[in-house]
C-alpha positions, -999 to 999 in steps of 0.1 A, spaced: -208 -349 200 -186 -318 195 -180 -308 159 -144 -301 151 -135 -271 128 -133 -281 92 -97 -280 78 -90 -268 43 -58 -265 23 -49 -237 -1 -18 -227 -21 -3 -193 -29 22 -191 -58 43 -160 -64 58 -154 -98 88 -131 -89 118 -116 -105 142 -145 -98 119 -175 -95 85 -190 -88 77 -199 -52 50 -220 -37 35 -219 -2 10 -246 9 -10 -241 40 -39 -256 60 -64 -235 78 -96 -239 98 -128 -230 79 -142 -217 112 -126 -206 145 -139 -221 177 -136 -188 196 -150 -166 169 -115 -150 165 -93 -149 134 -89 -181 116 -56 -198 122 -33 -215 96 -2 -236 95 24 -241 68 24 -276 52 50 -273 24 69 -247 4 90 -249 -28 108 -227 -53 122 -229 -88 145 -204 -105 132 -185 -135 151 -155 -150 120 -133 -155 137 -102 -140 168 -105 -161 146 -106 -192 123 -77 -182 149 -54 -167 172 -59 -197 148 -59 -227 115 -49 -212 98 -81 -222 94 -117 -209 112 -139 -234 99 -170 -250 124 -192 -231 113 -177 -197 76 -183 -207 83 -219 -214 101 -222 -181 72 -207 -162 47 -231 -179 69 -260 -169 72 -249 -133 35 -241 -128 25 -274 -143 49 -292 -120 35 -273 -90 0 -282 -102 8 -319 -102 23 -315 -67 -8 -298 -54 -30 -324 -70 -13 -350 -48 -25 -329 -18 -60 -330 -32 -61 -292 -39 -82 -282 -69 -77 -252 -92 -100 -231 -70 -77 -235 -41 -46 -222 -60 -39 -185 -59 -12 -171 -82 2 -136 -78 28 -119 -101 50 -92 -87 76 -66 -100 90 -84 -131 57 -93 -146 43 -59 -135 70 -41 -155 69 -62 -186 56 -46 -218 40 -79 -228 25 -86 -193 -11 -90 -207 -1 -114 -234 22 -133 -210 -4 -138 -183 -31 -147 -209 -10 -174 -225 1 -187 -191 -35 -190 -180 -44 -209 -212 -15 -232 -210 -19 -241 -173 -56 -235 -166 -46 -213 -136 -57 -177 -130 -29 -152 -124 -33 -118 -107 -7 -91 -112 -4 -70 -80 6 -34 -81 36 -21 -60 13 -5 -34 -7 -37 -30 26 -56 -25 34 -31 3 0 -38 19 5 -76 18 40 -72 32 27 -51 60 1 -78 68 29 -104 69 50 -81 91 22 -75 116 17 -113 118 55 -120 123 63 -93 149 31 -98 170 35 -77 201 71 -89 207 89 -58 195 69 -28 210 96 -2 201 89 -9 164 53 5 168 63 33 193 92 49 174 99 61 139 103 29 118 111 18 83 100 -14 65 125 -22 37 118 -49 12 146 -54 -14 136 -74 -44 150 -83 -78 134 -54 -96 125 -29 -70 130 -18 -34 98 -12 -14 99 14 14 73 20 41 78 47 67 59 46 100 56 72 128 46 57 161 30 28 143 11 49 118 19 48 81 35 80 69 44 70 33 50 41 10 73 42 -20 85 18 -47 120 25 -59 135 11 -92 165 -2 -73 168 -40 -73 193 -68 -70 191 -77 -107 199 -42 -119 230 -42 -97 240 -77 -108 238 -64 -144 263 -37 -136 286 -63 -122 283 -85 -154 290 -54 -176 324 -53 -161 320 -22 -141 311 -40 -109 340 -35 -85 330 -32 -49 340 5 -50 318 12 -80 288 -6 -66 291 13 -33 293 46 -51 264 36 -74 242 27 -44 251 57 -24 242 80 -53 208 63 -58 200 62 -21 212 98 -16 187 110 -42 160 90 -26 169 103 8 162 139 -2 125 133 -7 122 107 21 136 133 45 107 156 37 84 129 51 106 116 79 142 124 88 160 91 81 185 99 109 156 97 134 144 63 124 152 39 153 136 7 141 141 -12 108 123 -43 95 141 -60 66 115 -80 47 134 -94 17 147 -129 11 184 -118 13 179 -105 49 161 -138 58 192 -157 45 215 -136 66 193 -141 97 201 -178 95 237 -171 103 237 -142 127 201 -137 138 187 -145 172 150 -155 176 125 -129 186 98 -155 182 91 -183 158 84 -159 130 110 -132 134 147 -129 140 168 -99 152 202 -90 138 224 -64 157 236 -35 135 274 -42 141 270 -79 134 252 -72 101 280 -48 90 307 -74 99 289 -101 80 287 -79 49 324 -71 51 331 -109 50 308 -117 20 308 -85 -1 333 -100 -26 317 -134 -28 307 -147 -62 274 -165 -68 293 -198 -66 308 -188 -32 273 -180 -19 261 -214 -30 291 -235 -18 302 -216 13 269 -204 26 246 -231 13 222 -205 -3 200 -219 -31 211 -207 -65 177 -189 -70 186 -166 -41 224 -165 -45 225 -144 -77 212 -113 -59 223 -121 -24 253 -97 -21 237 -69 -41 207 -71 -18 228 -69 14 246 -39 0 212 -21 -5 202 -29 31 236 -16 43 234 16 24 200 24 40 210 12 74 240 35 75 216 64 73 193 52 101 196 54 139 185 17 142 207 -4 164 193 -37 152 173 -51 123 141 -71 127 139 -98 100 104 -114 96 106 -149 83 76 -143 60 71 -128 26 43 -113 4 30 -149 0 22 -151 37 6 -117 35 -17 -128 7 -25 -160 27 -33 -140 58 -57 -118 39 -72 -148 22 -77 -170 53 -86 -144 79 -109 -124 57 -121 -92 73 -108 -89 108 -125 -57 120 -97 -46 143 -71 -51 116 -93 -35 90 -98 -4 112 -61 -2 118 -54 -6 81 -78 23 72 -62 45 98 -28 38 80 -43 49 47 -56 81 64 -22 88 79 -5 83 46 -30 107 29 -24 133 56 13 131 51 9 136 13 -12 167 21 15 180 44 41 174 16 21 198 -6 14 223 23 -24 219 24 -46 237 49 -47 208 74 -73 224 97 -97 229 69 -91 195 53 -96 177 86 -128 196 93 -143 190 59 -134 153 63 -153 152 96 -183 169 81 -183 146 50 -181 114 71 -210 126 93 -232 132 62 -220 98 48 -230 80 80 -264 97 81 -272 87 45 -261 51 46 -294 38 34 -296 63 5 -261 59 -9 -255 22 -3 -217 25 0 -196 4 23 -168 9 48 -141 7 21 -159 34 0 -162 55 32 -124 53 35 -121 65 -1 -143 95 6 -123 102 37 -91 102 15 -107 125 -11 -118 149 16 -84 150 32 -68 158 -2 -95 179 -19 -75 211 -18 -41 196 -24 -39 212 -58 -36 247 -42 1 239 -39 3 245 -77 -23 272 -82 -56 282 -66 -74 286 -99 -83 252 -113 -69 236 -81 -94 208 -85 -76 197 -117 -42 200 -101 -54 180 -71 -67 152 -94 -34 150 -111 -13 149 -79 -35 123 -63 -37 100 -93 0 101 -97 10 97 -60 15 66 -38 -8 63 -8 -3 33 13 -30 7 8 -47 22 -22 -45 6 -57 -42 27 -88 -78 22 -98 -89 35 -63 -65 65 -67 -82 72 -101 -116 73 -84 -104 95 -56 -88 118 -81 -121 122 -100 -139 129 -67 -114 157 -61 -119 171 -96 -156 174 -91 -157 188 -56 -162 223 -69 -188 233 -95 -176 214 -125 -197 185 -138 -185 154 -157 -184 157 -195 -178 133 -223 -145 151 -230 -132 143 -195 -111 113 -203 -102 103 -167 -139 101 -158 -151 83 -190 -123 57 -185 -139 45 -153 -164 17 -152 -201 27 -149 -203 16 -112 -171 37 -105 -186 68 -122 -217 65 -100 -194 62 -69 -176 94 -80 -209 113 -83 -221 101 -49 -188 110 -31 -184 143 -49 -219 153 -40 -212 147 -3 -178 163 -5 -192 194 -21 -217 199 7 -190 193 34 -167 218 17 -194 244 14 -200 241 52 -165 254 57 -163 279 29 -144 304 49 -119 279 62 -128 290 97 -145 258 111 -175 278 123 -200 249 116 -192 222 141 -208 191 157 -234 188 130 -265 166 131 -283 155 100 -321 151 100 -341 138 70 -376 151 64 -393 138 32 -374 155 4 -354 178 28 -321 173 46 -317 196 76 -282 201 88 -280 216 123 -248 229 139 -237 237 174 -214 264 159 -190 283 180 -155 275 192 -140 275 157 -103 266 155 -96 301 142 -117 323 165 -89 339 184 -110 370 190 -147 362 192 -155 400 195 -144 404 159 -163 375 143 -199 363 149 -195 325 149 -233 320 147 -234 339 114 -236 312 87 -243 335 58 -211 326 40 -218 289 44 -254 294 32 -240 310 0 -216 281 -4 -244 256 0 -266 274 -26 -237 272 -51 -227 236 -44 -258 216 -33 -272 211 -68 -253 179 -75 -263 165 -40 -300 171 -49 -296 155 -83 -279 124 -69 -298 119 -36 -330 138 -42 -327 160 -11 -326 197 -9 -304 210 19 -313 234 47 -286 247 71 -302 254 104 
C-alpha cells in the first residue's frame, strides 16, 4: 500500500508597525518527487496594534500597546489551538517597530512570559532576504524581464522602506530607509500635511536617497519594479491584472491615475469607499505616495505586485529548508552585493577576485581540517572580496578601516553578527593578532572567535600569494604531506602581464616573501607549514 506524504500545519505571526498578522499553512513533511516541499494557505488574520505610532513618536513600546499585543497573541493562540497546533508549530517574528524600540528586549521578554510563545526580532537585512524569497516564489518564471533587466524591489512599511537593487537578476545592493507611512501620517496629524507639503517632503527625502543609489545603479535605467508592501497589494485589487495566482501587474499610467483619485482621501474614506481594513487604511495613501515618488524616477512601465509578504518568505524558508539551487543562487546574490560594495569604495577588483579564488581553493582542500560549512565558506568569500576595501580611506591601517566599513554597511543576505565576524576577519588578514584590548573581537562568542582565526589564516595565505597584485600565481593545487602543505601553481598569464618580456611570471620570490611574513597564523591554527612550489 502506497504511503501518502505526512501533512503538518504551522503558523507564522508577524508583529509589525500597524498590527499583528497571522498566516496558517499546511505542508507535506516529505515530497514524493524529492523536490521542494509544497505548502498551501489554510487561514490568515490580522489585528490592529499601534506599535509603530508608539515607537516612532517616543522611541518606546507603551504599556497600552503591550497589553494589546498580549491580548492579540493570546487570541491567536486559542485560534491555533483549535487547529491542533502546539507552541512548537508557532513562529513569531517582529519587524521594524519592535526592532527600533529602545525597550525591545524588555518588551519581547515580557511578551514571551505572558504568552508562552518565543519571539524573534529580525534585522532589516534579514527582512530583505525573506521578502526576496517570497518574491521569487510569487513571480516564478512568469516575468522574465524582471530577472534580465535592471530591477528594483520596493517594500514600503510603517517604519521603513526597504530597497533592493538587482542587475540582470543579481543583487547589487540592499538598503533600509527610515521613511515609512507612519512618519508621513504623523506629519499630516501635526497639521502640516497638505498634499503639496507631503509631495515636497517625499521628493526631498527620495532625492537624497537617489544620490547614493545612483552610485550603485542609475535609477533612470531601472526597467522593472516589484512593489512588495501591503498598500501596493491593496491597489492591485482594484487596477491589477493577474500575472499568476500569486502576482498581479499594474500599468504605470493606471497607477498614477489611481493615486490622483485617492491622494486626498481620509482614513475613513479608505475604509468606506475602498473597503480597506482600518489596520491598513491609516498608512494607505502615504504608502502610495512613496511608491509614486520612486516610480517617477524609474523607467519601469509597469509594477509587479506579489501577493505575498515577509510572512510567506519566512514560511518558505521554514518549510522548504535548504534547497540547494536556491541556496547557491542566494549565495551568489551575497557575493554580487559584496562586489558592488567594493566598487563603491573603488577597490582593486582584479586583486580581490583573485585572492577570493585562491582562498576558496585552499578552503575546499582543507575541508576536513577546518570543519566549516558552506555558509561559512560564503562568509570567507565575502571577507576575501572586501579585504582591501579600507584602502579607500588610507593604505596604512587599511585593515582597521576595512573592518569599520564592512561592519557598518549593508550587504544583502548577511545579518549584523555575520558582518561583525567578516569585519574581524578583514582586520586580521594582515600581520596583526587578536588582543584582549580589541573590543570587536572580544565581543564575539568563543565559537565565532575560532571562526575568525580559521578564516583569517586562510585569507592571509591567499593574500600573500598575490602580494604584488599581479595575479602571477594561478590555477593552484593544494597537496597535504604530513605537516606540510604544498601549493603548486601553473603560473603565467597574469591579468596584468601586458609585456611578458619585462616580467618573469615564473618568479615567485615576492610571493615567497609574503608567505614567510603571513603564514604563521595558518601554521598555528591548522598545524601545517606552507611550501610554494
